C-alpha positions in Angstrom: 7.6 -28.9 6.8 9.0 -32.3 6.0 9.7 -32.6 2.2 9.6 -36.1 0.7 10.3 -37.3 -2.9 7.3 -39.1 -4.2 6.1 -40.2 -7.6 3.8 -37.8 -9.4 1.1 -40.5 -9.2 1.5 -41.0 -5.5 -2.0 -40.5 -3.8 -0.7 -37.3 -1.7 0.8 -35.8 -4.9 -2.5 -36.5 -6.7 -4.6 -35.1 -4.0 -2.5 -31.8 -3.9 -2.4 -31.4 -7.6 -6.1 -31.8 -7.7 -6.3 -29.0 -5.1 -4.1 -27.0 -7.4 -6.3 -27.6 -10.3 -9.2 -26.5 -8.2 -7.3 -23.3 -7.5 -7.1 -22.7 -11.1 -10.8 -23.2 -11.5 -11.5 -20.5 -8.9 -8.9 -17.9 -10.5 -9.2 -18.8 -14.1 -12.4 -20.5 -14.6 -10.9 -23.8 -15.7 -8.2 -26.2 -15.0 -4.7 -26.4 -16.6 -4.6 -28.7 -19.5 -0.8 -28.8 -19.8 0.1 -32.4 -20.6 2.0 -34.1 -17.8 3.1 -37.7 -17.3 4.3 -39.4 -14.1 7.5 -40.5 -15.9 8.5 -36.8 -16.6 8.9 -36.3 -12.7 10.8 -39.4 -12.1 14.6 -39.0 -11.4 16.9 -38.5 -13.2 14.4 -36.6 -15.7 12.5 -34.9 -13.0 11.3 -34.9 -9.3 8.2 -34.3 -7.4 8.0 -33.3 -3.7 5.2 -33.4 -1.2 5.6 -31.3 2.1 4.1 -32.7 5.2 3.1 -31.1 8.4 2.3 -33.3 11.3 2.0 -36.2 8.8 -0.5 -34.3 6.6 0.4 -33.4 3.0 0.1 -29.5 2.5 2.3 -28.6 -0.2 3.9 -29.8 -3.4 5.8 -29.0 -6.5 8.1 -30.7 -9.1 10.4 -30.1 -11.9 10.8 -32.0 -15.3 13.6 -31.5 -17.9 12.6 -29.7 -21.1 14.5 -29.4 -24.3 15.0 -26.6 -26.6 11.9 -27.2 -28.6 10.8 -23.6 -28.3 13.2 -20.4 -28.9 12.9 -19.5 -25.3 13.7 -22.9 -24.0 17.5 -24.3 -23.7 19.0 -27.5 -23.1 19.5 -27.8 -19.4 16.4 -26.2 -18.5 14.0 -27.7 -15.7 10.4 -26.5 -15.8 8.7 -25.9 -12.5 5.2 -27.4 -12.4 2.4 -27.7 -9.7 3.9 -25.5 -7.1 1.3 -25.3 -4.4 0.7 -24.8 -0.6 -2.7 -25.4 0.9 -4.3 -22.3 2.2 -4.3 -23.4 5.8 -0.2 -23.8 5.7 0.3 -20.5 3.9 2.3 -17.6 5.3 4.9 -19.8 7.1 7.6 -19.9 4.4 6.8 -23.3 3.2 6.5 -22.3 -0.3 10.0 -20.5 -0.2 11.5 -23.8 1.3 9.9 -26.0 -1.2 11.1 -23.9 -4.0 14.6 -23.8 -2.8 14.6 -27.5 -2.5 13.3 -27.9 -6.1 16.0 -25.7 -7.3 18.7 -27.6 -5.3 17.8 -30.8 -6.6 17.6 -29.7 -10.3 20.9 -27.9 -10.0 22.4 -31.2 -8.3 20.8 -33.4 -11.2 23.1 -31.0 -13.6 20.4 -28.6 -14.9 21.3 -25.0 -15.5 18.1 -23.0 -15.2 14.7 -23.2 -13.8 11.9 -21.9 -16.0 8.1 -21.7 -15.1 4.7 -20.3 -16.3 2.2 -18.7 -13.9 -0.7 -16.4 -14.4 -1.5 -12.8 -13.5 -4.3 -14.0 -11.1 -1.8 -15.5 -9.0 0.0 -12.4 -7.6 1.3 -14.1 -4.7 3.3 -16.8 -7.0 4.6 -13.8 -8.9 5.7 -12.1 -5.9 7.4 -15.2 -4.4 9.2 -16.0 -7.8 10.3 -12.4 -8.1 11.8 -12.4 -4.4 13.6 -15.5 -5.1 15.5 -14.2 -8.1 13.3 -15.2 -11.1 13.3 -12.8 -14.0 10.7 -12.4 -16.8 11.3 -14.2 -20.2 9.1 -14.7 -23.2 6.4 -17.1 -23.2 6.6 -20.8 -23.7 4.4 -23.9 -23.5 0.7 -24.3 -23.8 -0.1 -20.8 -22.4 2.7 -18.8 -24.2 0.3 -16.7 -26.2 -2.3 -16.1 -23.4 -2.5 -12.5 -22.4 -2.6 -13.3 -18.6 0.3 -15.6 -18.8 3.8 -14.8 -17.3 7.0 -16.7 -17.7 10.0 -16.6 -15.6 13.7 -18.1 -15.2 16.3 -18.4 -12.9 20.0 -19.7 -13.3 20.7 -22.6 -11.1 23.9 -22.9 -9.2 25.1 -26.1 -7.4 25.7 -25.2 -3.8 29.1 -26.3 -2.4 27.8 -26.4 1.2 26.6 -29.4 2.8 
């Protein structure tokens, strides 16, 4: 999978984030209303990636900086948003590669921890995050009090290898 940095409002990013929203409709009965603006995913405050296979957009994800507005959040946190791989491209390690690149770029930008929120109706996402070193934290954000919401965090480390 070829990963490209794109604007959050790029047509391929929008197509994939709409697919994410439809996945939420199937799993939760509605879309995610978390407010997000394109500027939040523009360097140096954030980053959005689209993954391509044979020139077709098949995966996406981004991070945005967050401040310590809530007790569980810290200055230096990056929040993972809209991590997604299309069903036809799943099972080939693309999500793991996308997540690793998002972590790498956030660490390189000087951020120290990646935080995320997901739901219990996404067991494959929870399994991926746990297997990549994410640990449970208290809830934050729009869904912090939702019984089906789960939040995770992982310290970020800048790699010294090229």
